[in-house]
C-alpha positions as a Markdown table, in Angstrom:
| # | Residue | x | y | z |
|---|---|---|---|---|
| 1 | Unk | 4.0 | 15.7 | -14.1 |
| 2 | Unk | 3.1 | 12.1 | -13.7 |
| 3 | Unk | 0.5 | 10.4 | -12.7 |
| 4 | Unk | 0.4 | 7.3 | -11.0 |
| 5 | Unk | -2.6 | 4.4 | -9.8 |
| 6 | Unk | -1.2 | 3.2 | -6.6 |
| 7 | Unk | -2.7 | 1.1 | -4.0 |
| 8 | Unk | -2.1 | 0.4 | 0.6 |
| 9 | Unk | -3.5 | -2.1 | 2.9 |
| 10 | Unk | -5.2 | -1.6 | 5.9 |
| 11 | Unk | -4.4 | -4.3 | 8.7 |
| 12 | Unk | -6.2 | -5.0 | 11.5 |
| 13 | Unk | -5.4 | -7.4 | 13.5 |
| 14 | Unk | -6.6 | -7.6 | 17.6 |
| 15 | Unk | -7.7 | -3.9 | 17.6 |
| 16 | Unk | -3.7 | -3.3 | 16.1 |
| 17 | Unk | -3.1 | -1.2 | 12.8 |
| 18 | Unk | 0.0 | -1.4 | 10.9 |
| 19 | Unk | 2.2 | 0.3 | 9.4 |
| 20 | Unk | 5.2 | 1.3 | 8.0 |
| 21 | Unk | 8.5 | 3.3 | 8.3 |
| 22 | Unk | 9.8 | 4.9 | 5.5 |
| 23 | Unk | 13.8 | 5.1 | 5.1 |
| 24 | Unk | 15.2 | 8.3 | 6.7 |
| 25 | Unk | 16.3 | 9.6 | 3.0 |
| 26 | Unk | 14.3 | 10.5 | -0.5 |
| 27 | Unk | 11.6 | 13.0 | -0.8 |
| 28 | Unk | 9.4 | 11.3 | 2.3 |
| 29 | Unk | 11.7 | 10.1 | 4.7 |
| 30 | Unk | 10.2 | 9.3 | 7.7 |
| 31 | Unk | 6.9 | 9.1 | 6.8 |
| 32 | Unk | 5.1 | 6.8 | 8.1 |
| 33 | Unk | 2.3 | 4.8 | 5.3 |
| 34 | Unk | 0.0 | 1.5 | 4.6 |
| 35 | Unk | 1.8 | -1.2 | 3.0 |
| 36 | Unk | 1.1 | -0.6 | -0.4 |
| 37 | Unk | 2.5 | 0.4 | -3.5 |
| 38 | Unk | 1.9 | 1.1 | -7.2 |
| 39 | Unk | -1.0 | -0.4 | -9.3 |
| 40 | Unk | 1.7 | -2.6 | -12.5 |
| 41 | Unk | 0.1 | -2.8 | -16.1 |
| 42 | Unk | -3.0 | -4.4 | -16.8 |
| 43 | Unk | -3.7 | -6.0 | -13.3 |
| 44 | Unk | -6.1 | -5.0 | -11.3 |
| 45 | Unk | -5.4 | -2.9 | -7.4 |
| 46 | Unk | -7.2 | -5.7 | -6.0 |
| 47 | Unk | -4.4 | -8.1 | -7.3 |
| 48 | Unk | -1.8 | -5.4 | -7.3 |
| 49 | Unk | -2.0 | -4.8 | -3.0 |
| 50 | Unk | -1.7 | -8.8 | -3.5 |
| 51 | Unk | 1.2 | -8.8 | -5.1 |
| 52 | Unk | 2.8 | -5.4 | -2.8 |
| 53 | Unk | 2.3 | -7.3 | 0.7 |
| 54 | Unk | 3.5 | -10.8 | -0.4 |
| 55 | Unk | 7.0 | -8.1 | -1.9 |
| 56 | Unk | 7.2 | -5.9 | 0.8 |
| 57 | Unk | 6.0 | -8.3 | 4.2 |
| 58 | Unk | 6.3 | -12.0 | 2.5 |
| 59 | Unk | 2.7 | -13.0 | 3.6 |
| 60 | Unk | -0.3 | -13.9 | 1.2 |
| 61 | Unk | -3.6 | -11.6 | 2.1 |
| 62 | Unk | -7.0 | -11.4 | 1.8 |
| 63 | Unk | -8.6 | -8.2 | 0.3 |
| 64 | Unk | -12.3 | -7.3 | 1.2 |
| 65 | Unk | -14.2 | -3.8 | 0.7 |
| 66 | Unk | -11.9 | -0.4 | -0.3 |
| 67 | Unk | -12.2 | 1.5 | 2.3 |
| 68 | Unk | -11.1 | 5.5 | 0.7 |
| 69 | Unk | -10.1 | 6.9 | -2.3 |
| 70 | Unk | -8.1 | 10.3 | -3.1 |
| 71 | Unk | -5.8 | 12.8 | -5.0 |
| 72 | Unk | -2.3 | 14.1 | -4.4 |
| 73 | Unk | 0.0 | 16.0 | -5.3 |
């Protein structure tokens, strides 16, 4: 089984939490998720999160403390 290290952002503004719905196709199609993605070789989790948010949402973020960590199969 292949292993991926990923990051996700919990973005809260004015009491609202940002989530994104995946496209309708694929293994997890239609499910809701926090924005983020895979950590590239040589990146720290913080760097990966900043890059992913810039790529996906075209905005910059200030990364705070880690909220949670989990392992998923």
